[in-house]
N, C-alpha and C positions, 0 to 999 in steps of 0.2 A: 379417419385415421390416416396419417401419412407415415411413410417409411423414411427414416432419417439416419444419416451417418454423421457422427461428430469425430473429427480428427483432433486428438489431443485430450488428455484427461487432467489438465491443471485446473486452476481456479475457474477459468472461463469455460473450458470444455466440459468439465465434470458437472458444474452447476447448470449450464445451459442444457446439456444432454438430459440430465435428471429431470429438470423442470419440464422440458418438452415431452418426456415420457409420462410425467405426471399429468399432462394435459390429454393423455390418451393415445399418443403416438407410439410407434414401434421404433426404438432408438438403439443403435449399436455404436458404442464408443471405441475408437481405435487408438492404440498407442504403441509405439515401437519398442517400449521398454517391457520385456516379458515379466520381470519381477513386479512391476507396478500393476500390470493387468492381473497377475496371479493373486496379488494381495486384494485387489478390488473384487475379484471373484469370491474371495474369502470374507469380504465385508470390511476390509481394512482400508480406510481412506488415506490418500497421500497428503491431505491437508486438513486443517481444523477449520470448520465453518459451521456456526450454529444452525441446527436443523437439517443439515445436509445428510448426515449418516442415516437418520430415520427415513428420509425421502428416498435415498438410494435403496435401502433395504426393502421398502414398500414396493418400489417399482421393479426390483429384481424378482421379488416373490410373485408379482403379477406377470412376469415374463415380458414386460414392456421395455426393460433396460438390460442390455447385454454388453460384455466387454471382450475385446479380442485384439490380437496383434496382427491379424490378417486384413489387409485392405480389400482383398477379394470378398471375404466374408462380410466386411462392413459395407461395401458398396453394392452388394447384391440387392437389386430391386429398389435401391434408394432413390427417392425423388429429390431429396435435398441433402447436400453434402456440406457440412459446416467445417471450415478450417479454423481451428482454435488452438494453434500452437504458440509457443513462446517467441517473442520478437525482442530479444535483449539488445542493449546498446552494442554497436559494433566498435571497432577501434578508432573511429573518427571522433570528431567533437560532438557526438550526440546522435549520429545516424543510427538507423535500426538494422540489426542483423537479420537478413531475410532468408538465411539458409534453411531454416526449418519450414518456412512457408513454401520455399521453392521445392524442397524435398517432398512435402505433402502434395503439392500440385503435380509433381512428376509421378508420384506413386498413384495418385488418382487417375492420371491420364493413362498409365499402363494397365489399369484394371477396368476402366470405364467401358461398358459395352451397350449403354443405352442413354437416352437423353436425361440429363439431370441439371439441377441448378446448384452451382458451386457458390457458397456464401462465405465471404471473408468476415469472420468474427474476431480474428486477431487484430490487435492495434497495429496498423501498418501505415507507412507513409503515403501521402497523397500520390496517386498514380499506381498504387499496388494492384488495383483491379485489373488494369491493363497488363501488369506484370504476370499475374496469375493466369490470365487468359492466354497470354503468349506462351507461357511454360506448358500449359495443358495442351494447347494446339500443337506445339512442336513435338510433344511426346506421345500423342495418341497412337495407340496400336491399330485402331480402326478409324481411318480418316473420315469415314462417313458418319461417325457418331457426333451428334450435336450436343452443345452444352451452353449454359448461360452463366454469367458471373454477376453476383449481387454483393454490394457492400452492406453489412449490417453490424455497425459498431456496437460494442457492449458498453454498458454504463453500470457495471456491478461494483459496489463498494465492499471490500473485504470486511467481514463481520456482519454484514446484512445482505449478502449476495443472494441468498435464496429469496428473501423478501423482495429485493430489487428485481429479481428475475420474474417473480410471480405477479408483482405489482409495479410495473415500470412506469416512469413518468412519461416516456414516449418511446416509440419504435422508429428508428431511422433506417431507411432503405435507399440505396442508390444503385442505379444500373443504366446502361445504355440501351437496355431492352425493357421498356415499361411493363410488358406482359409478365416477364420473369419477376420483376419487383412486386407486381400485384399478386402473383402466386405465393410469394413469401409473406406478403401482408396478410393473405387469407390464413396462413399458418398461425399467425398471431392474433387473429380476431377474438378467440375466447378470452383473451386478457383484457379486452375492452379498453385499450390504451390508445392515446392519439398516435397516428401513424403518419410519419413524414416521408414522402417519396420524392427523391430528387436524383440528380446525376451522380455518377461514381465519385468524382473528385469532391463534390460538395459534401457527400455523406462521410467520406474519409476525413474531411476537414472538421466536420461537426464534432467528432470525437476529440481531436487535438485541441480545438478551441474550447470545448467544455472543460476539459481537465486543466488547461492552462488558466482559465478564468477562476476555477475553484482554488488552484494553487496560488493565484494572485490574491484572492481574498484572505487566504491564510497568511501570506507574507505581509499583506497590508496591515492586518490587525496586529501582527507581531511587531511591525515597525511602530504602530501606534502605541503598543505596550511599552516600548522603550521610551517613547516621549512621555507617557503617563508616569513612568518611574521618576523621571527627572522633574516633572511638574507637580507631582503629588496627586494625580488622578488615579482612579481604579478602573482598569481596562475592562473588567467584567461588567461593571455597570455601564461603561461607555458602549460596550457591545450590545447590551440589552437596549439601551436607548437608540442605537443605530438600527437594530434588527426590527423594530416596530415599523420602520419605513418599508412599505411594500416594494419600493424600488430597490432596496438593499437586501432585505431578508436576513434572518438570523443564522442561516446555515454557514458553516465554515468561519465563524467569527470567534472561535475559541483560541485565545492567545496561549502559546505554549512552546513546545520544542520544534514546531514546524512539521511539515509533511514528510512522509516516507513511503515505503511500500514499493510495489512493482509498477505503479501507473504514473503518479504525478511526477516523480523525479525524471523518469525515462521520457515521458511524453512532452514535458516542458523543454527538456534538452533537445528532443527530436524536432519539435516545432521551431525552436530557435535555429537549429541546424538547417532545416529546410528554408527558413527565411534567409539565413546567411548565404546558402547556395544560390538563392534567387537574387542575390545582390542587394538585399535589404539589411537594415540595421535594427534588430529587435531589442531595443534598449530595455523595454519594460520586462521582457522575458528574462533577460540576463540579470536584472535587478531582483526579480522574484527569486531566482536561484541563489543569488549572493546573500540575500536576507535570510533565506532558509538555512543556508550553511552557517551563517554567523549565529543564528539562534541557538544552535547546539553549544557553541563556545560560551554562550552566556552563562550556562550552568557552571562551567568550570571557573569562569570569572567570579561568580557569586561565592563559590566555595573558597577560592583563594583570598577573596576580600575578607571573608569571615575568619578562616582558619590560619591565614598566613601561608606558610609552606604546607604542601600536601604530603611531603615526605614522612613516611611512617604512619600516616593517617589511615583509618579504615572508613571507606565510603560505601554505604549501603545503597543498592539500587532496587527500587520497587518497580518491577516491570522490565522486560527485555524486548518484547514484540513492538513493532512500530506503532501499533494501535491496539485497543482492546478488542476482544472477541476474535482474535486471529493468532496463529503462531508464526506469522510471516516475519522474518528478520531482514528482508531486503530493504536497504537504505534506512535501517532502524537507527534512531538517535543514540540508543544505548551503546552501539558498537563504537561510535566516535567518542562518546563520553568515557567509556572504559579505557579506550586506547590512550586518551589524553591524560586521565588522572593517574593511570599506572605508569605512564612515561614520566610523571612528576614524582614517582616514588610511593604512591598510595597503593593499598590493596583494596580489593572490591569484594563485597558480599552481595549476591544478586538472587532475586526470586521472581518468577513469573508463573501465573496459574497454569498456562499451557505451553509456553515457549521455552521450556528448559532444554529439551533435546535439540530443537532447532537453534536455540540461542548458543549452546555450546558448539555446535557444528559451525555456525556462522562466524563466531569469534575465532575459531581455529582457522577457518578459510581466510579470514581477513588478517591473519598473522598477529592477532592479539595474544599477549602472554597469558596463557591459561594458568600458569603457576601463581599468578597474582590475583586469580579470581576463585572465590568459593561459591559454589551453587548451593543455595539453601532450600530447605523444604517448606518454609513458611516466611511470611513477612516479619513475624516477630523474631525469627532467627536472624534475619538480615540486620535488625536493629541492635542486636546484642553487642555491647562495647563499641559501637560505631561512633566515629567522630561527626558524621553527618549522614543523613538519609536523603536520597533524591528520588522524587516521584517521577518516573519516566513514562509509564503507561497508565492511562486512566481506567484501570479495571474497577468494576463496582466493588470488588472485594476490598480494595484499598480505601474506599470511601467509608467503610463501616468498621475499620479497625479500632481497637481500644488504644487510642492515642496516648492515654496516660501510661499504659503499660509500655508502649513504644518509648515514650520519653524516659521512663524510669530505668529502662534497660540500656540506654545509650551512655557512652562515655562523655560525650558533649552533645547537648540538645539542639543540634543544627538541623533544620528541615528545609530543604530546597524543593519547593513544589513546582515541578516543571509542567504540570497540567492544571494548576489552579483548582484542585479538587477540595481544598480545605479553606476555611475562613480565617484570615489573618488574626482577627481579634481573639477568636477561640483558641488558636494555636499559641498565641502569645500568653493568653491566660493560663494555659497548661504548662508554661515554662519553656516553650520552644523559642529559639531564635529562628524566626520564620522568614523565608524569602520566597515570594511567588514570582509570577511573570507579569509585570505591569500593574502591581497591586498598590501603587502609591510610592512615595519617597522611601527609599531604604535608609535606615539609620547607619551610622558609622559602625565598623566592626566592634563587637563587644566580647568576642571570645578570643582569649589569648592562646597561642600555641603552647603545647606542653613544654615543660622546662628543658626536656632533653631533645627538643626539636629546634633546629636552626630557624630563627624567625626571619625568613626572607620574604618580606611582604611583596606580593605580586600585585601590581597595579591592574585595575580592571581594564580588560581589552576594549579598545574603542571599536564599537560595532559599526562596520562600514556598509554602505550600499554602493561602494565604488565598483571598479571593474577588475576585481581579482580574477574572475573567470573569463 
């Protein structure tokens, strides 16, 4: 058993700390927000993540997992100290805001009274291991205390974070002190996962390169989807045919509304920013971001091509979170879609199985007009008298809806499937005017605007991969 301190109780910190406790270690999670810690002590989690609540409760009962606001309490006898705080974008063109990492490192230094290994778990720019080492060294209250710094990037996907933590594809460790890296490797041995030990800079780059590659696959298949629509091919079948090639793989080949969340958008921007600062020209990374941004506009273009003017229309949204199995609204396509359609005079009815509270808060923070948004209690309520329904998040609940009931309750049977969860032939048979993403050639608009609506036909936006950003 090891004694571990985890600084930060967000997605990474809470999941990592809980899983390490479940492996038999003594873990104390530290957070500077008293209300958050108090709620955790009461069993109320700050995030929605399948399986996490049960895991937290089990390890709290076993006294292997504790929560505190005190660094002194958290660091007491700790052999390993994980920094797992937020690193949001700063006010530059994609750089990372290191204030929380710096604050954590300084607080660690002020309380550390014994040798410990400080582990960077946060997603941080290349060179951050040196930064943390410098901050700790400059703020130690006892200069005789030794410490080591190891980079241990996380590869947790929201919605499957517990599974990813307990069954990782690999563990990546980087340090200028091989002995320290080996000690951290020993901590992970029970997981029986491949362990890659390298230097600090390389370990930090593995995280960014991995996320940038996955984001690239998403933008690639979305660009292929646009070509499929023009040429009459079905991108879902194209992706299946591609995915059987072991060199390509089937992961991240689902065409849709693009990526969102806390990792891919931030990490791709940060990597491009690092490349720019190094005097390079990361053309592909910029194209990945531009395609992803354009993909969201595609939904609005489809709506206007079918309905004409959106003024006075009711648009139903199935899903708010950026992906299924999470309530995370960071960089969620729903925010942009709601902003754009309401700006054109539409009203929105929205429903998400778990992201209603975070969705409302996020829309308010983003300055979206809440008076034009109705938050519904069911998917069926979303469809009532709607001129169109848009699938934004691929929740399993939406895949098993009674679509005939949905169709019968709508004012106009327009279904824009932003996640390709339905089959076009089946939806057309039910009487929908169906538009997926890259599901073959789209016919000309067949739904006329209501008589009392000005018919200002909006031409479909040309989706560019140029240099807007």
